Structures are given as C-alpha cells and as structure tokens.
C-alpha positions as CSV (number, residue, x, y, z in Angstrom):
1,X,-0.3,0.1,0.2
2,X,1.6,3.2,-1.1
3,X,1.6,6.2,1.4
4,X,-1.2,8.0,-0.7
5,X,-3.4,5.2,0.0
6,X,-2.2,4.6,3.4
7,X,-3.2,8.2,4.0
8,X,-6.6,7.6,2.5
9,X,-6.8,4.5,4.8
10,X,-6.2,6.5,7.9
11,X,-8.3,9.3,6.8
12,X,-11.3,7.2,6.3
13,X,-11.1,6.2,9.8
14,X,-10.5,9.0,11.1
15,X,-13.6,10.4,9.3
16,X,-15.6,7.3,10.3
17,X,-14.3,7.4,14.0
18,X,-15.7,11.3,14.0
19,X,-19.3,10.3,13.1
20,X,-19.9,9.1,16.5
21,X,-18.2,12.2,18.0
22,X,-21.0,14.4,16.0
23,X,-24.2,11.9,16.8
24,X,-23.2,12.4,20.3
25,X,-23.7,16.0,19.9
26,X,-26.5,16.3,17.5
27,X,-29.0,13.8,18.8
28,X,-29.7,15.3,21.9
29,X,-31.0,18.1,20.4
30,X,-32.9,16.3,17.2
31,X,-33.5,12.8,18.6
32,X,-32.3,9.8,16.2
33,X,-35.0,10.0,13.8
34,X,-34.8,14.0,12.6
35,X,-30.3,13.5,13.0
36,X,-30.5,10.5,10.9
37,X,-32.9,11.9,8.1
38,X,-31.1,14.8,7.9
39,X,-28.0,13.0,8.0
40,X,-29.0,10.6,4.8
41,X,-31.1,13.2,2.7
42,X,-27.8,15.9,3.0
43,X,-25.5,13.4,1.7
44,X,-27.3,11.9,-0.6
45,X,-27.5,15.5,-2.3
46,X,-23.8,15.9,-2.0
47,X,-23.0,12.8,-3.8
48,X,-25.8,13.7,-6.2
49,X,-23.8,17.5,-6.9
50,X,-20.5,14.9,-7.0
51,X,-22.3,13.1,-9.8
52,X,-22.9,16.5,-11.8
53,X,-19.6,17.9,-11.2
54,X,-18.0,14.4,-12.5
55,X,-20.9,14.0,-14.9
56,X,-21.8,11.0,-13.4
57,X,-25.0,9.1,-14.7
58,X,-27.3,7.7,-11.7
59,X,-30.7,6.3,-11.9
60,X,-32.8,5.5,-8.8
61,X,-36.0,4.4,-10.8
62,X,-34.1,1.8,-12.1
63,X,-33.7,-0.3,-8.8
64,X,-35.3,2.1,-6.8
65,X,-37.1,-1.5,-4.7
66,X,-33.6,-2.5,-4.4
67,X,-32.3,1.1,-3.6
68,X,-34.6,1.0,-1.0
69,X,-34.4,-2.1,1.0
70,X,-30.5,-1.6,1.0
71,X,-31.1,1.6,2.6
72,X,-33.5,0.4,5.2
73,X,-31.0,-2.4,6.4
74,X,-27.7,-0.6,5.8
75,X,-28.5,3.2,6.9
76,X,-31.8,3.8,8.1
77,X,-32.3,1.1,10.6
78,X,-28.4,0.9,11.8
79,X,-28.2,4.7,11.8
80,X,-31.1,5.2,13.9
81,X,-30.3,2.5,16.4
82,X,-26.8,3.6,16.7
83,X,-27.7,7.5,17.5
84,X,-30.5,6.1,19.6
85,X,-27.5,4.2,21.8
86,X,-25.3,7.4,21.5
87,X,-28.5,9.1,24.2
88,X,-27.1,7.0,26.7
89,X,-23.5,5.6,25.3
90,X,-20.4,7.5,25.2
91,X,-19.2,7.8,21.7
92,X,-16.2,5.8,22.6
93,X,-18.4,2.6,23.5
94,X,-20.5,3.2,20.3
95,X,-17.4,3.1,18.1
96,X,-16.4,0.3,19.3
97,X,-19.1,-2.0,19.5
98,X,-19.9,-1.0,16.1
99,X,-16.6,-3.2,14.9
100,X,-18.4,-6.3,15.8
101,X,-20.0,-6.0,12.4
102,X,-17.8,-8.6,10.4
103,X,-18.5,-10.8,12.9
104,X,-22.7,-10.5,12.0
105,X,-21.5,-10.8,8.6
106,X,-19.9,-13.7,8.9
107,X,-23.0,-15.0,11.0
108,X,-25.7,-14.1,8.3
109,X,-23.8,-15.3,5.6
110,X,-23.9,-18.8,7.2
111,X,-27.1,-18.5,7.8
112,X,-28.2,-17.5,4.4
113,X,-25.6,-18.5,1.8
114,X,-24.6,-21.6,4.2
115,X,-20.8,-20.0,4.1
116,X,-19.0,-22.5,6.5
117,X,-17.9,-21.4,9.6
118,X,-14.7,-23.0,11.1
119,X,-13.8,-23.5,14.2
120,X,-11.8,-20.5,14.7
121,X,-14.3,-18.1,13.3
122,X,-16.8,-19.5,16.3
123,X,-14.1,-18.8,18.8
124,X,-14.1,-15.4,17.2
125,X,-17.6,-15.2,17.6
126,X,-17.6,-16.0,21.1
127,X,-14.6,-13.6,21.8
128,X,-16.6,-10.7,20.0
129,X,-19.9,-11.7,22.2
130,X,-17.3,-11.7,25.3
131,X,-15.6,-8.2,24.3
132,X,-19.4,-6.7,24.0
133,X,-19.8,-7.8,27.5
134,X,-16.7,-6.1,28.8
135,X,-17.8,-3.1,27.1
136,X,-20.8,-3.0,28.8
137,X,-19.8,-2.5,32.1
138,X,-18.1,-5.1,33.7
139,X,-15.8,-3.1,36.2
140,X,-17.6,-0.1,35.9
141,X,-20.6,1.5,37.6
142,X,-22.0,2.5,34.5
143,X,-24.5,-0.7,34.6
144,X,-28.4,-0.3,34.4
145,X,-31.4,-1.5,32.2
146,X,-31.0,1.8,29.9
147,X,-27.4,1.3,29.6
148,X,-27.8,-2.2,28.6
149,X,-30.4,-1.8,26.4
150,X,-28.6,0.8,24.3
151,X,-25.6,-1.5,24.2
152,X,-27.9,-3.9,22.5
153,X,-29.2,-1.1,19.9
154,X,-25.3,-0.7,19.0
155,X,-25.2,-4.4,18.7
156,X,-28.4,-4.5,16.4
157,X,-27.1,-1.8,14.0
158,X,-23.9,-3.6,13.7
159,X,-26.4,-7.1,13.1
160,X,-28.4,-4.6,10.5
161,X,-24.9,-3.9,8.3
162,X,-23.7,-7.8,8.3
163,X,-27.6,-8.3,6.9
164,X,-26.9,-5.3,4.6
165,X,-23.6,-6.6,3.4
166,X,-25.0,-10.0,2.6
167,X,-28.3,-8.5,0.8
168,X,-25.6,-6.1,-1.3
169,X,-23.6,-9.3,-2.3
170,X,-26.7,-11.3,-3.6
171,X,-28.6,-8.6,-5.2
172,X,-25.9,-6.1,-6.4
173,X,-23.1,-8.1,-7.9
174,X,-22.2,-5.7,-10.2
175,X,-23.6,-2.7,-9.0
176,X,-21.2,0.7,-9.4
177,X,-20.3,1.5,-6.0
178,X,-21.0,5.4,-6.3
179,X,-24.9,4.1,-7.6
180,X,-25.3,1.9,-4.2
181,X,-24.0,4.5,-2.0
182,X,-26.7,7.2,-3.6
183,X,-29.2,4.8,-4.1
184,X,-28.9,3.9,-0.2
185,X,-29.4,7.4,1.0
186,X,-31.9,8.1,-1.3
187,X,-33.6,4.7,0.2
188,X,-32.9,5.6,3.9
189,X,-34.3,9.3,3.3
190,X,-37.6,8.0,2.0
191,X,-38.0,5.2,4.9
192,X,-37.3,7.8,7.7
193,X,-39.5,10.5,6.5
194,X,-42.7,9.7,8.2
195,X,-40.7,9.0,11.5
196,X,-39.0,12.2,11.4
197,X,-41.8,14.1,10.9
198,X,-43.4,13.3,13.6
199,X,-40.4,13.7,15.9
200,X,-39.5,17.3,14.8
201,X,-38.0,19.1,18.0
202,X,-39.8,21.8,19.4
203,X,-37.3,24.3,19.0
204,X,-34.4,25.5,16.8
205,X,-31.2,23.5,16.8
206,X,-28.2,25.2,18.4
207,X,-25.0,26.2,16.3
208,X,-22.9,23.4,17.5
209,X,-25.7,20.9,16.2
210,X,-26.1,22.2,13.0
211,X,-22.6,22.0,12.4
212,X,-22.3,18.7,13.6
213,X,-25.1,17.3,11.2
214,X,-23.4,18.8,8.3
215,X,-20.5,17.5,9.3
216,X,-22.0,14.0,9.7
217,X,-23.6,14.1,6.2
218,X,-20.8,15.9,4.1
219,X,-17.7,14.6,5.7
220,X,-18.8,11.7,7.5
221,X,-21.1,10.0,4.9
222,X,-20.5,11.6,1.5
223,X,-16.6,11.9,1.4
224,X,-16.0,9.4,3.5
225,X,-17.7,7.0,0.5
226,X,-15.5,8.8,-2.0
227,X,-12.6,7.4,-0.1
228,X,-13.9,4.1,0.6
229,X,-14.6,3.7,-3.3
230,X,-11.0,5.2,-3.8
231,X,-9.5,2.3,-1.8
232,X,-11.9,-0.4,-3.0
233,X,-10.3,0.7,-6.4
234,X,-7.0,1.4,-5.8
235,X,-6.1,-1.4,-3.1
236,X,-8.8,-4.0,-3.1
237,X,-11.7,-5.1,-0.8
238,X,-9.0,-7.0,1.9
239,X,-6.9,-4.3,2.3
240,X,-9.8,-1.8,2.6
241,X,-11.5,-3.8,5.5
242,X,-8.3,-3.5,7.9
243,X,-10.2,0.0,8.9
244,X,-11.9,-1.7,10.5
245,X,-9.7,-1.7,13.3
246,X,-8.4,1.8,13.0
247,X,-12.1,3.5,13.3
248,X,-12.4,2.8,17.1
249,X,-9.2,3.8,17.5
250,X,-10.0,7.2,16.4
251,X,-13.6,6.9,17.9
252,X,-12.4,6.7,21.4
253,X,-9.5,9.3,20.5
254,X,-12.3,12.1,19.0
255,X,-14.3,11.2,22.2
256,X,-11.4,11.6,25.0
257,X,-10.0,14.9,23.1
258,X,-13.6,16.6,22.4
259,X,-16.2,15.4,24.6
260,X,-13.5,14.4,27.7
261,X,-15.0,11.1,27.8
262,X,-13.1,8.8,30.0
263,X,-11.7,5.7,29.4
264,X,-11.8,2.7,31.9
265,X,-9.7,-0.1,32.2
266,X,-12.6,-2.4,30.7
267,X,-13.1,-0.1,27.2
268,X,-9.7,-0.5,26.3
269,X,-9.9,-4.7,27.3
270,X,-13.3,-4.6,25.4
271,X,-11.7,-2.7,22.4
272,X,-8.5,-5.8,22.0
273,X,-10.9,-8.2,22.7
274,X,-13.4,-7.4,20.0
275,X,-10.2,-6.2,17.6
276,X,-8.8,-9.4,18.4
277,X,-11.9,-11.0,17.3
278,X,-12.1,-9.6,13.6
279,X,-9.0,-10.9,13.0
280,X,-10.4,-14.2,13.7
281,X,-13.4,-14.0,12.0
282,X,-12.6,-12.4,8.8
283,X,-9.7,-15.2,8.4
284,X,-7.2,-11.9,7.5
285,X,-4.5,-13.3,9.8
286,X,-4.8,-16.4,6.9
287,X,-5.0,-14.4,4.1
288,X,-1.9,-12.0,5.3
289,X,0.0,-15.0,5.7
290,X,-0.9,-16.1,2.4
291,X,0.0,-12.9,1.1
292,X,3.8,-13.3,2.4
293,X,4.1,-16.7,1.2
294,X,3.0,-15.6,-2.3
295,X,5.8,-12.8,-1.9
296,X,8.7,-15.0,-0.9
297,X,8.1,-18.2,-3.0
C-alpha cells in the first residue's frame, strides 16, 4: 500500500470514527430520527452534486425497490439504532461495539448462504460477544437497564450492517459503488420521512448541532464513501477492510479529546478483545500469511 493509499485509509478511519462524535452532539437536540434523516438527505444531495461535477449518470428508478431495501438495512435502521444508543452511551463505546460488524456479516452469511463457519471463526464470534459484555459495564458503575439496552441497540446496528452486506452481495453483484451509495441514502431518506416528521424538535437547534449534522452528512458520509471507493479500486477489498481496526481507535480518541470522555480499563480490554475477534472471524491473519508466502515464493 502506497503512502497516498495509507493516508486515505487513515483519513477514512478518522472520518468514520468522528461520526460517533458528531452523533453524540446532535442527537440530544434533534432526536434519532431527525438526525438520521438530515444525515442521509444531505449526504445524498452532496453525492448527487459530486456526480454532476464529474458528469456521472445515476438513475434511482432503475432499482428503486432494491435501493429502498438496502437503504433501510444499511442506513436507516442501523443509523437510528446507533443514534438512539448514543443518547446513553459514550461515542467511544458506540464506535467499539460497531466494530463487531464483521462478526455478524459472517454469521448472516452462514445462515443465509450456508457459508461454512470454521472453529476459528466461531471462536472469534464468542470473543466478540465477550468483548461487548466487557464494554457493557463489567468493572464499572455504568450498569443499568437503559445502559444495557443502549449497548444492545449498538449491537443491533452491527447486525443490520451484517444483513445488509450479504443482501448487497446477493442483489447488487455488478453494481457500481457510487450508484449504491447514492441509492442507499435516497432509499433511507424515503423510509425515514414519516418518522422524522412526527418527531420534529420543538425548537431550533444550536449552531453546534447544525455543524455536527453537516459534518456528519458531508464529511462522514459523502466524503467517506468517496474515500472508501477510492481504496476499493486502488488496494482491493481485503486491505480496505483493515479500516475496521482503526475506526474504534479514532472513535475513542475523538471522544476523549473533544467530549472529555473517560476511558476505563474495561474499555481498553473490550476493544482489544473485539479487534482480536475480527482478525479471527474475517480470516485476515490467514490471508495475510498467504500473501506473504506468495511474495516470498
């Protein structure tokens, strides 16, 4: 991976890690549904503006039903669950729990496509569950029904991401990434309209909330997808998935620096356990070893 590609990878991780920070700021004033609706609508508009600049053609009508489904599974539901969770969880915890997505992707693939689960993958899933349990309050005083339910919301978001990944694999085998990104945001926006209209805040948001929503939509969604597509095309899917390891690190860092969040010992232990589980579930260590063997052969 070149220096330019490595910079893009770290930038993507930093941006996605920051999304948890902006969600934590905006959601208390706007609520989960309005926050997410603004995020996906503004992101869609920004991406459409980008397509106009590069003279790229996009048609929502061609696959509108599938776009609504993928928008629901990969944006509307998980985004709402994460924003609802961050009403009671720190940005640090939410970002770490979200890193369990590869675990659920593998589990859904096993149920849906009968993709074999090796002993190592099962061990990784068990480790992932243990990591979430550690994060959920073992060793701290932050235990309670609301706190546990919020943690489960974050886990539910990761599950929806796992379902969405497999749905996309089955239903969009030849789709262009930019088409999928735009279609997803528009689909999510359509689904969330009625929920957002019935949960509008009773007063105008503060400047900090407005900035957070704009940053969340334009930087953490639109620009992040452009970086993601660049890395997929330049380095391949395997190397790009390593961003999963970096996002929670940045998520924790941003939370500490800008929100004065406290990092407990169980947070560090839980993050290490979850990241180790991702290595096992994704077979990343096996693939990396094979890559090294090919280069030295």
